[in-house]
Backbone bond lengths (Angstrom), bond angles and torsions (degrees), N, CA, C in turn:
res aa  C-N    CA-C-N  psi(-1)  N-CA   C-N-CA  omega(-1)  CA-C   N-CA-C  phi
1 M - - - 1.448 - - 1.510 109.63 -
2 R 1.300 114.93 151.59 1.454 119.91 179.90 1.523 109.70 -82.46
3 P 1.343 118.28 151.70 1.460 122.10 -179.32 1.530 112.79 -58.21
4 C 1.343 117.44 -33.63 1.466 118.77 -178.12 1.528 111.62 -70.20
5 V 1.314 118.28 -17.80 1.461 121.91 176.80 1.533 110.20 -92.04
6 I 1.326 116.60 -36.74 1.459 120.82 -178.25 1.529 111.00 -67.92
7 G 1.318 117.85 -40.35 1.473 121.67 -178.86 1.521 112.26 -56.22
8 P 1.343 118.94 -55.96 1.465 119.48 179.10 1.532 112.76 -62.89
9 L 1.331 116.02 -32.52 1.460 119.46 178.47 1.525 110.61 -65.13
10 L 1.330 116.96 -45.48 1.464 120.82 177.63 1.523 111.22 -64.48
11 L 1.327 116.60 -41.16 1.460 120.54 178.36 1.528 110.30 -60.46
12 G 1.310 117.11 -41.96 1.464 121.04 178.18 1.519 111.88 -62.93
13 L 1.328 116.74 -41.45 1.462 120.14 178.55 1.523 111.52 -64.93
14 V 1.323 116.93 -42.97 1.467 120.92 179.50 1.522 110.53 -64.25
15 L 1.330 117.09 -47.11 1.465 120.44 179.98 1.520 111.09 -65.08
16 G 1.308 116.79 -38.73 1.465 120.04 179.10 1.513 111.82 -63.87
17 S 1.327 117.14 -41.13 1.460 118.88 179.37 1.516 111.09 -71.63
18 A 1.319 118.14 -32.32 1.463 120.82 176.93 1.516 110.15 -67.38
19 C 1.320 117.03 -40.76 1.466 120.14 178.56 1.515 110.68 -65.14
20 G 1.332 117.59 -38.66 1.456 120.44 178.05 1.511 111.33 -62.67
21 G 1.328 117.16 -40.65 1.456 121.34 177.20 1.511 111.61 -64.66
22 E 1.319 116.34 -39.07 1.467 120.20 178.65 1.524 110.45 -68.91
23 E 1.329 116.78 -36.98 1.468 119.66 177.20 1.528 110.09 -62.83
24 E 1.323 116.64 -43.45 1.459 119.75 177.94 1.524 110.62 -63.56
25 A 1.312 117.24 -41.13 1.470 120.42 178.38 1.519 110.75 -61.94
26 N 1.322 117.20 -42.38 1.469 120.59 178.34 1.524 111.16 -63.98
27 E 1.325 116.40 -43.46 1.464 120.03 178.06 1.525 110.67 -63.03
28 A 1.327 116.12 -41.16 1.467 120.13 179.83 1.522 110.61 -62.30
29 R 1.318 116.74 -45.14 1.470 120.05 179.07 1.523 111.15 -64.29
30 L 1.325 117.06 -39.92 1.464 120.89 177.31 1.527 110.12 -61.39
31 L 1.313 116.76 -47.84 1.459 120.60 -179.48 1.528 110.74 -61.67
32 L 1.322 117.83 -45.33 1.464 120.68 179.98 1.523 111.27 -63.31
33 D 1.323 116.35 -38.93 1.465 120.43 177.92 1.524 110.59 -64.48
34 R 1.317 116.97 -47.49 1.471 120.55 179.78 1.527 111.06 -63.90
35 Y 1.319 116.38 -38.99 1.467 119.40 -179.97 1.525 110.61 -63.01
36 A 1.321 116.02 -38.89 1.468 120.88 -179.11 1.521 112.37 -66.64
37 T 1.326 117.92 -19.74 1.469 120.57 -177.04 1.529 113.21 -106.20
38 L 1.321 117.93 13.09 1.464 120.12 -178.07 1.526 112.52 -69.33
39 E 1.316 117.24 -35.97 1.469 120.59 -177.93 1.514 110.43 -64.09
40 H 1.319 115.98 134.21 1.466 122.17 175.83 1.518 107.03 -158.38
41 P 1.338 117.79 139.23 1.470 119.16 -178.01 1.532 113.71 -65.43
42 D 1.319 117.08 -29.76 1.464 120.71 178.42 1.530 108.57 -83.10
43 L 1.330 116.31 118.38 1.467 119.77 -176.08 1.522 112.83 -64.48
44 G 1.334 117.75 -32.22 1.464 120.20 177.28 1.520 111.64 -64.94
45 E 1.325 115.80 -43.33 1.471 120.14 177.48 1.522 110.10 -66.64
46 R 1.311 115.88 -40.26 1.460 118.77 179.00 1.524 110.34 -63.31
47 R 1.332 117.73 -40.89 1.467 121.16 177.52 1.522 109.87 -59.68
48 R 1.330 116.79 -43.03 1.461 120.41 179.26 1.531 110.33 -60.52
49 R 1.327 116.50 -43.76 1.468 120.67 -179.39 1.527 111.90 -66.22
50 V 1.311 116.62 -42.61 1.469 120.16 179.53 1.528 110.12 -64.89
51 D 1.321 117.13 -43.58 1.468 120.11 178.05 1.526 111.17 -61.18
52 A 1.340 116.78 -41.78 1.469 120.48 178.10 1.531 110.41 -64.34
53 F 1.326 116.87 -40.45 1.467 121.32 177.52 1.529 109.91 -59.83
54 N 1.324 116.45 -45.49 1.469 120.81 -178.93 1.526 112.88 -66.31
55 R 1.323 117.05 -20.40 1.471 121.07 -179.82 1.529 112.66 -102.17
56 L 1.331 118.41 7.38 1.464 119.24 179.98 1.528 109.64 -52.34
57 P 1.329 116.91 126.35 1.469 119.49 179.49 1.529 109.85 -79.56
58 L 1.298 116.39 101.01 1.460 122.19 -176.14 1.523 110.14 -116.05
59 R 1.332 115.25 153.51 1.465 120.18 178.19 1.523 112.03 -115.86
60 S 1.317 116.40 -28.16 1.458 120.21 -177.42 1.527 110.59 -73.45
61 E 1.320 115.92 126.14 1.463 119.92 179.88 1.521 111.53 -60.90
62 R 1.326 116.61 -37.17 1.463 121.01 -179.61 1.532 110.52 -63.43
63 V 1.328 116.76 -45.04 1.466 121.39 -177.96 1.530 110.16 -72.89
64 I 1.316 116.85 -37.85 1.470 120.74 176.05 1.530 109.76 -59.91
65 A 1.325 116.96 -41.17 1.468 120.54 -179.94 1.529 111.12 -61.88
66 V 1.324 117.03 -37.59 1.470 120.09 178.21 1.525 109.88 -68.23
67 R 1.329 116.50 -45.51 1.466 119.67 177.72 1.525 110.33 -58.28
68 D 1.327 115.81 -43.57 1.458 120.22 -177.48 1.530 112.62 -71.58
69 A 1.328 117.34 -21.65 1.468 120.82 174.92 1.522 111.33 -82.69
70 C 1.328 116.74 -34.42 1.466 120.63 -173.40 1.522 113.89 -96.33
71 G 1.301 118.60 -26.47 1.461 120.49 178.90 1.521 112.33 -60.19
72 P 1.334 118.94 -49.10 1.464 119.67 177.96 1.532 113.12 -61.99
73 L 1.325 116.98 -32.86 1.467 120.00 175.82 1.519 110.12 -62.29
74 Q 1.319 116.28 -47.36 1.462 119.87 -179.98 1.527 111.35 -65.60
75 D 1.329 116.96 -37.60 1.472 120.31 175.55 1.529 110.50 -59.93
76 A 1.328 116.55 -44.87 1.465 120.85 -178.53 1.528 111.37 -67.23
77 L 1.329 117.13 -41.97 1.469 120.18 176.79 1.522 110.94 -59.42
78 L 1.311 115.16 -45.64 1.461 120.08 -178.90 1.527 110.90 -66.22
79 E 1.314 117.19 -41.52 1.466 119.94 178.10 1.525 110.84 -61.35
80 A 1.328 117.09 -41.75 1.469 120.18 178.26 1.525 110.44 -60.88
81 E 1.326 117.13 -43.49 1.467 120.59 178.82 1.522 111.55 -66.37
82 E 1.323 116.62 -43.17 1.470 120.04 179.82 1.528 111.20 -61.51
83 Q 1.315 116.63 -44.87 1.464 120.10 -178.98 1.532 111.36 -68.62
84 S 1.325 116.98 -36.12 1.467 119.96 175.42 1.520 110.75 -64.14
85 T 1.318 116.61 -38.29 1.467 121.05 177.77 1.521 110.49 -64.71
86 V 1.318 117.06 -42.59 1.469 120.87 177.08 1.529 109.56 -59.47
87 A 1.323 116.43 -47.69 1.467 120.34 -179.15 1.527 110.71 -62.02
88 R 1.317 117.36 -43.90 1.466 121.53 -179.74 1.527 111.12 -60.91
89 R 1.319 117.62 -43.71 1.470 121.12 179.31 1.528 111.51 -64.87
90 L 1.311 116.17 -40.23 1.466 119.44 177.77 1.529 111.25 -65.06
91 V 1.327 116.97 -41.99 1.466 120.44 178.26 1.525 109.93 -62.86
92 E 1.329 117.12 -42.64 1.467 120.36 177.89 1.524 110.77 -61.04
93 R 1.315 116.69 -39.98 1.462 120.30 178.58 1.529 110.64 -66.18
94 L 1.328 116.10 -42.08 1.465 119.60 177.92 1.527 111.20 -62.86
95 E 1.323 116.00 -44.58 1.464 119.91 -179.14 1.522 112.36 -68.49
96 G 1.311 117.34 -27.92 1.458 121.41 -178.08 1.515 114.30 -84.96
97 S 1.303 117.53 -5.87 1.469 119.69 -178.33 1.528 110.04 -108.27
98 A 1.308 114.51 154.18 1.470 120.09 177.15 1.528 108.87 -67.21
99 P 1.336 117.70 149.87 1.469 120.31 -177.40 1.528 114.14 -52.06
100 G 1.301 118.90 -37.26 1.456 120.99 -179.37 1.518 113.70 -76.17
101 E 1.330 117.04 -15.87 1.470 121.49 -177.99 1.527 112.86 -97.07
102 R 1.304 117.37 -3.14 1.468 120.93 -176.38 1.523 110.72 -73.81
103 D 1.318 113.69 136.60 1.467 120.14 176.44 1.528 107.58 -82.15
104 P 1.331 118.80 117.49 1.465 120.62 -179.06 1.535 112.74 -58.82
105 A 1.304 117.07 -27.23 1.471 119.92 179.94 1.525 111.63 -69.96
106 D 1.352 117.28 -21.81 1.465 119.48 179.28 1.526 111.66 -62.47
107 A 1.323 117.35 -38.45 1.467 120.27 178.29 1.529 110.22 -62.82
108 E 1.323 116.60 -39.50 1.471 120.34 177.07 1.525 110.77 -66.76
109 R 1.331 116.28 -37.38 1.467 120.14 178.28 1.528 110.86 -66.14
110 V 1.335 116.35 -39.13 1.469 120.08 176.88 1.523 109.31 -60.31
111 E 1.310 116.04 -47.59 1.463 120.71 -179.76 1.528 111.31 -61.01
112 A 1.322 117.09 -42.26 1.469 120.83 179.45 1.526 110.90 -65.63
113 A 1.330 116.97 -41.94 1.467 120.27 -179.89 1.524 110.66 -65.71
114 L 1.335 116.82 -42.27 1.466 119.53 178.11 1.527 111.07 -66.31
115 G 1.324 117.06 -36.91 1.466 120.27 176.02 1.519 111.56 -63.49
116 A 1.329 116.58 -42.94 1.469 120.49 178.28 1.524 110.70 -65.31
117 S 1.324 116.32 -38.57 1.464 120.18 177.97 1.529 110.59 -63.77
118 N 1.324 116.72 -44.93 1.468 120.45 178.63 1.522 111.91 -64.26
119 E 1.321 117.27 -37.67 1.470 120.67 177.56 1.528 109.72 -63.98
120 A 1.327 116.02 -42.39 1.467 120.01 178.37 1.526 110.66 -64.34
121 L 1.333 117.08 -38.44 1.468 120.15 177.58 1.527 111.28 -64.76
122 G 1.317 117.24 -33.14 1.466 120.26 174.35 1.521 111.14 -62.62
123 R 1.327 116.42 -40.41 1.470 119.97 176.46 1.525 110.22 -66.03
124 V 1.333 116.53 -38.66 1.470 120.12 178.35 1.524 109.58 -57.79
125 R 1.318 117.18 -46.96 1.467 120.51 -179.59 1.532 111.30 -59.27
126 A 1.318 117.11 -38.49 1.468 120.59 -179.09 1.526 112.35 -74.91
127 L 1.325 117.14 -30.47 1.468 121.23 -173.53 1.527 113.91 -93.77
128 R 1.326 117.47 -19.27 1.466 120.51 -172.71 1.529 113.00 -60.74
129 D 1.326 118.13 -53.47 1.468 120.19 -175.88 1.530 113.20 -60.77
130 P 1.343 119.27 -46.36 1.471 117.82 177.90 1.530 112.62 -60.17
131 C 1.324 117.16 -39.27 1.464 120.30 178.81 1.521 110.33 -65.75
132 E 1.332 116.95 -49.67 1.461 119.93 -177.57 1.524 111.81 -62.16
133 S 1.323 117.08 -37.90 1.471 120.36 177.27 1.524 111.07 -64.77
134 A 1.329 116.24 -44.27 1.466 120.45 179.95 1.525 110.66 -64.70
135 L 1.332 117.13 -41.33 1.467 120.41 177.74 1.520 111.18 -64.04
136 A 1.325 117.34 -43.34 1.465 121.02 -179.48 1.526 110.90 -61.15
137 E 1.321 116.14 -41.58 1.467 119.88 178.75 1.529 110.66 -64.34
138 L 1.320 116.57 -43.49 1.463 120.60 179.97 1.529 110.74 -65.54
139 R 1.331 116.71 -42.16 1.475 120.28 178.16 1.521 110.79 -62.14
140 A 1.323 116.75 -44.59 1.463 120.41 -179.19 1.523 111.11 -62.04
141 R 1.299 116.09 -34.46 1.459 120.34 -176.88 1.524 112.63 -81.72
142 Y 1.340 117.85 -37.72 1.466 119.64 -167.42 1.520 116.67 -125.40
143 E 1.301 118.50 -17.91 1.460 117.57 -176.22 1.520 109.40 -72.04
144 E 1.312 114.58 134.62 1.459 119.78 -178.12 1.515 109.76 -75.83
145 E 1.315 114.86 144.88 1.456 121.19 177.65 1.516 109.84 -68.59
146 E 1.333 115.71 140.49 1.463 120.28 175.17 1.525 108.25 -77.75
147 P 1.351 118.32 138.22 1.475 119.78 179.99 1.506 111.77 -70.70
């Protein structure tokens, strides 16, 4: 090949790889930003945010791996909270009713909700370290320094 053809070809390869790195950096910053805003006191809003996080359209394998490590953690955390809320409401209903008016199935529902919450907490324990490690690596690589 002639030098006048090789030069533009090399320039294109260099620029293309730089753009790919910038795309990954942008995706990483987007993911870190969205992850930081997942917490919300309203469980319905939090569910919406977690679902949106899990559906982030990403192309970078590195960033996808972080999303895929942290999305299930957030799902499990939210499930544990949701099931605890169900159990708490059922207990309040049981405590607020006269003994003869209590639905015997409510006690079973409380037990099932607490069991589901505990199962979700078990998943949280298994998923936390991989997520936190992946987030730390992404932050170290792409998060901008605070002035």
